[in-house]
N, C-alpha and C positions, 0 to 999 in steps of 0.2 A: 215186818217180815213177809207178809203176804205178797207185797209188791216185788220183793226179791225173788220169790218163787215164780211169780208170773214173768219176771224179767228173764229168768233162766229158761223158762218154757218158751218165751218169745224168741230168745236168741238161738234156740236149738230146733225149733219146730220145722224149719226148712229142710233139715237133714232127714226128716221123716215124711217129706212131701207136703207139709202144711204151709199155709201162707201166714207169716207173722203179722200181717195187717188185717187179718180176718179172724182173730181169736174171740170166741164167745164163751162166757162162763155161765154155768147153770147151778141152781140150788133149789132144793125143795124144803119147805117148812123152815126150820132154823137155818138151813143152808140158803134159802131164798132171802132171809134177813141178812145173812152175810154178804150175799151178792149186792143187796141194796146198800148196805154200809159201804161196800167197796165203791159203788157209784158215787156216793156222797164224798168219800175221802179223796178220791183221785180225779177230780173234775178237770184240773188244768193239764195234766199229762197222763191220760189213761193209756194203759197198756192194751186194754181190750177194745174190740170194735163193737161188741154187743153183749147183752146180758139177758138171761131168762130167769125169772123168779117165780116159783110155783107155790102158792099157799103160804106166803109170809112176806113181811116187809120190815124195814128198820123200825117202824113205829108200832108194829103189831104186838110186841111183847109187853108193853106197858099196860095193855088192857087186861092183863091177867092179875094185876095187883088188886088185893081186896079193897083198897081205898078207891080205886077207879071203878071197880064193879059196884060198890055201894053208891057212888055218885050217879051211875047210869041206871 
């Protein structure tokens, strides 16, 4: 579903003066992890040209598990 929303955005951004080849997504904290997941999921046909993740990655949430904390 996220790619469908970005496709809709890409297909209509020119009507608002944007460049469909220069779309960048941004996320902070959990949103940054979502941006990172998107980068892993759509490597062969990305809709976006760039991404910015602030304070979170796809692998950052596993560190909060008690079993992981105990090992570290």
